[in-house]
C-alpha positions in Angstrom: 122.8 72.7 95.0 122.2 72.7 98.8 122.8 75.2 101.6 124.4 74.0 104.8 121.5 73.8 107.3 122.8 76.8 109.4 122.9 79.1 106.4 119.4 78.0 105.3 117.9 78.6 108.7 119.6 82.0 109.0 118.1 83.1 105.7 114.6 81.8 106.8 114.7 84.0 109.9 115.9 87.0 107.8 113.2 86.9 105.2 111.3 90.1 105.1 108.3 89.5 102.8 108.6 93.0 101.4 106.2 94.0 98.6 104.1 90.9 98.9 100.8 90.8 100.8 99.0 88.0 102.6 96.6 87.7 99.6 99.5 86.7 97.3 100.3 83.8 99.6 96.7 82.9 99.9 96.3 82.9 96.1 99.3 80.6 95.9 98.0 78.2 98.6 94.5 78.1 97.1 95.9 77.0 93.7 96.0 73.3 92.7 99.5 74.0 91.2 102.6 74.8 93.3 104.0 78.3 93.6 107.6 79.2 94.5 108.9 82.1 96.5 112.1 83.6 95.1 114.2 85.7 97.4 117.2 87.8 96.5 119.6 87.2 99.4 122.9 88.6 98.2 124.3 90.9 95.5 127.7 91.8 94.2 128.6 94.7 92.0 125.9 96.5 90.0 122.4 95.0 90.3 118.9 96.2 89.6 117.7 95.5 93.1 119.2 95.0 96.6 119.1 91.9 98.8 115.6 91.4 100.4 113.6 91.7 97.2 111.0 88.9 96.8 108.7 87.5 94.2 106.2 84.6 94.0 106.0 82.6 90.8 103.2 80.3 89.7 102.5 78.6 86.4 101.0 81.7 84.9 101.2 84.3 87.7 104.1 86.5 89.0 103.8 88.7 92.1 106.6 91.1 93.0 110.0 91.5 91.4 113.7 90.8 92.0 114.7 93.4 89.4 113.3 92.5 86.0 115.4 91.9 82.9 117.0 88.6 81.8 118.1 87.6 85.4 114.5 87.7 86.6 113.4 85.8 83.5 115.9 83.0 84.3 114.6 82.9 87.9 111.0 82.7 86.8 111.7 80.0 84.2 113.6 78.0 86.8 110.7 78.2 89.2 108.3 77.1 86.4 110.5 74.1 85.7 110.1 73.1 89.3 106.3 73.5 88.9 106.5 71.1 86.0 108.4 68.5 88.1 112.1 69.3 87.4 114.6 68.4 90.1 114.5 71.1 92.8 117.6 73.0 94.0 117.3 75.7 96.7 119.6 78.4 95.5 121.2 79.8 92.4 123.8 82.5 91.5 123.1 84.5 88.3 125.8 86.6 86.7 124.6 89.7 84.9 126.7 89.4 81.8 126.6 89.2 78.1 125.5 85.5 78.2 122.0 86.6 79.4 122.1 90.0 77.5 122.3 92.0 80.7 125.3 94.3 81.1 125.1 95.4 84.8 128.2 93.3 85.6 127.1 92.2 89.0 125.7 89.0 90.3 122.6 87.8 92.2 122.3 85.0 94.7 118.7 83.9 95.0 116.8 81.1 96.9 113.7 79.2 96.0 111.1 78.1 98.5 108.0 76.1 97.8 105.1 78.3 99.1 103.5 76.2 101.8 101.7 76.8 105.2 105.1 77.4 106.9 106.0 80.1 104.4 102.4 81.5 104.7 102.7 81.7 108.5 105.7 83.9 108.2 103.6 86.3 106.1 101.7 87.3 109.2 103.0 90.6 110.4 105.5 90.8 107.5 107.2 94.1 106.8 105.9 95.9 103.8 108.1 97.7 101.3 110.1 100.6 102.7 109.6 99.5 106.3 105.8 99.8 106.5 106.0 103.5 107.4 102.8 105.1 108.7 101.9 108.0 106.5 99.3 110.4 107.9 97.9 112.8 105.3 95.8 115.7 106.7 93.3 117.0 104.1 91.4 114.7 101.7 91.1 117.4 99.0 92.7 117.3 95.5 96.3 117.2 96.7 95.9 115.0 99.7 94.0 112.4 97.7 96.5 112.6 94.8 99.3 112.0 97.3 97.5 109.0 98.9 97.0 107.5 95.4 100.7 108.0 94.5 101.8 106.4 97.7 99.4 103.5 97.6 101.6 101.1 95.6 104.6 101.5 97.9 103.2 99.3 100.7 103.0 102.2 103.2 100.3 102.4 105.9 98.4 105.4 104.7 95.7 107.3 106.7 93.8 110.3 105.3 92.4 112.6 108.0 89.8 115.3 107.4 87.4 117.3 109.5 84.7 117.3 106.7 82.3 114.4 106.9 81.3 114.8 103.2 84.8 113.8 102.2 84.8 110.7 104.3 81.5 109.6 102.8 82.8 109.6 99.1 86.3 108.4 99.4 86.3 104.6 99.5 89.8 103.6 98.3 91.8 104.8 101.4 91.6 104.5 105.2 90.0 107.9 105.9 89.3 109.2 109.4 86.8 112.0 110.1 88.3 113.8 113.2 87.0 117.0 114.7 90.5 117.3 116.4 92.9 116.1 113.7 95.9 116.8 115.9 94.9 113.6 117.8 96.1 111.6 114.7 99.5 113.2 115.2 99.7 112.2 118.8 98.6 108.6 118.2 100.9 107.9 115.2 103.9 105.6 115.7 107.6 106.6 115.9 109.2 107.7 112.6 105.9 108.4 111.0 105.4 110.6 107.9 103.1 113.6 108.3 101.8 115.6 105.3 99.5 118.6 106.0 97.3 119.7 103.1 94.1 120.9 104.7 91.7 123.6 103.4 92.4 125.9 106.4 95.7 127.6 107.1 95.1 127.9 110.8 94.5 124.1 110.9 97.6 123.5 108.9 99.6 125.5 111.4 98.2 123.6 114.4 98.8 120.2 112.9 102.2 121.0 111.6 103.3 122.4 114.9 102.1 119.3 116.7 104.0 117.1 114.2 107.2 119.0 114.4 107.0 119.1 118.2 107.0 115.3 118.4 110.7 115.3 117.5 110.6 111.7 116.1 108.9 112.2 112.7 110.6 110.8 109.7 109.1 113.6 107.5 106.9 116.6 108.1 105.6 118.5 105.1 103.1 121.3 104.7 101.5 122.4 101.5 102.1 126.1 100.8 104.8 128.5 99.9 108.0 130.1 101.4 105.8 132.9 102.6 103.4 130.5 104.4 106.5 128.8 106.0 107.6 132.2 107.3 104.1 133.0 108.7 104.1 129.5 110.4 107.4 130.3 112.1 106.0 133.5 113.6 102.7 131.7 114.5 104.6 129.0 116.4 106.6 131.5 118.4 103.3 133.3 119.3 101.7 130.0 120.4 104.4 128.7 122.7 105.9 126.3 120.2 109.7 126.2 119.4 109.7 128.0 116.1 113.2 126.8 115.4 111.6 123.4 114.6 110.4 124.9 111.3 114.0 124.1 110.0 112.8 120.5 110.0 109.7 121.2 107.8 109.4 120.6 104.1 107.4 123.5 102.7 106.3 123.8 100.0 106.0 120.0 99.8 107.8 118.7 96.8 110.2 121.6 96.7 110.3 124.5 94.2 112.2 123.2 91.2 109.1 122.0 89.4 106.7 125.0 88.9 103.6 123.0 87.9 101.1 123.1 90.7 98.8 120.4 89.4 97.9 118.2 92.4 99.3 115.0 90.8 102.6 116.8 90.1 102.9 118.1 93.6 102.1 114.6 94.9 104.8 113.0 92.7 107.5 115.4 93.9 106.3 115.0 97.5 106.6 111.2 97.2 110.3 111.7 96.1 110.9 113.8 99.2 109.3 111.2 101.5 111.4 108.4 99.9 114.6 110.4 100.4 113.7 111.0 104.0 113.0 107.3 104.7 116.2 106.3 102.9 118.3 108.7 105.1 117.1 107.1 108.4 
């Protein structure tokens, strides 16, 4: 099975490298055995994932996913047959029906690419999952750290900002900035960034939140607190020459009020859901 050359080249330009990092490609290239990149390029009907999903398959390794289940199993086994020397074909359509014990009813069109230096070169500057959003979390305490941990697997560019040096010194798993003026991190962030404010100081929360809302281009602005704290912020903004109507664009309390459990990990999980919804609505 062969693409026409124009279709193949179009798909090569379109490839997004989502959910895979440079180290996955480096692992593949360092191996004495070939690895294959599998890309989901087209879907019809109900499918577990959308076009753009990617995975890399080696003789024993699998990085990423195109949706799991029997369809992915077929794709993985096909790639491993190529590794063993089977005749190569560059694309395949898999119907999600009873014959593979998957009842979604849709179909997937996938392509196979041998991972080589050309493929690796396209991994430079690749987009991460959910568009490589920049997420700036202010406050590296219990909730801020729980949120950073919850977001870590989603391929987002996460920065933790805190004014307390002792926090910077002990947190090693995240990009953590010790800034005396944390609002500078708001001003230097990219367009459509996500800002979550969870500091130990209400006055600092208000200043950072007002700066984030005033940008006008944030994808999401959330502040830890309550409906009362939200009301106090609105008054504070009016008193400090900010447009207090911008509070309408604020998520506070972060994660909403439907789940009453205030455990940091629970708040973080609910906040992640809010952030994902905000990104999806862009």
